[in-house]
N, C-alpha and C positions, 0 to 999 in steps of 0.2 A: 293932834294925837301924838304925844311924845313917848308913850310907853309901848315900846316895840314888842315886849314880851306878850302883852295882851293881844296884839295883832297876830303874833305868831301862833298863840294858842287858838285864837278864833279861826285862823286859816287851817290849822291841823285838825281841828275838831270834826269836820265832816268825814275825815278819813276813818274815824272810829265810829261815829254815829250814823254816817251816810245821810245826814240831814243837810244837804247842800243848799236848799232854799233858805233855811234859817241863817246860815253863815253868809250867804250872798246878800240877804236882806240886811243883815247887820253891817256888812261892809258897804252896802249902798248908803246906809244912814251915816256911817263914818265919813264916807267920801263926800256926801252932800254937805256935811259940817266942815270938812277940811279938804276942799277940792284941789289944793296945791300940794298935798302930801303925796310923795311918791309910793310909799309902801302900800297904802290902801288901794291905790290905782293898780299896782302890779298884782296884788292879791286878787282883786276883782277880775283882772285879765286871766289869771290862772283858774279861778273858780268857774268862770264862764267857758273856758276851754274844756275843763273837766266835765262840764255838763252839756257839751256840744252846742253851746250858743256862740258859734264862731264869729258872727257879726259883732256881737257885743264885746267878745274877747279882743277882736282886732281894734275896735274903737278904743278900748282901754290901753292896749299896747301903743297905739298912736299917741294917746294922751300922755302916757309915760315918757315917750320920746320927747314930747314938747316940754315936759317938766325937767328933763335932764339937760336940755340945751339952754 
């Protein structure tokens, strides 16, 4: 996923619509297709934190660390 603008829009969308499940599901699909991309991983960590799914958020934060090393 090379178009960062679409990722940013998708990440900001739930702040307006409050539809976190839809954005999270979309990022899950993007992450499944591009598991080595850092931005979708970080956005998933943020969305899971905002929805109080801390175990999933922590897992994505750990994965992000592995992608940066």
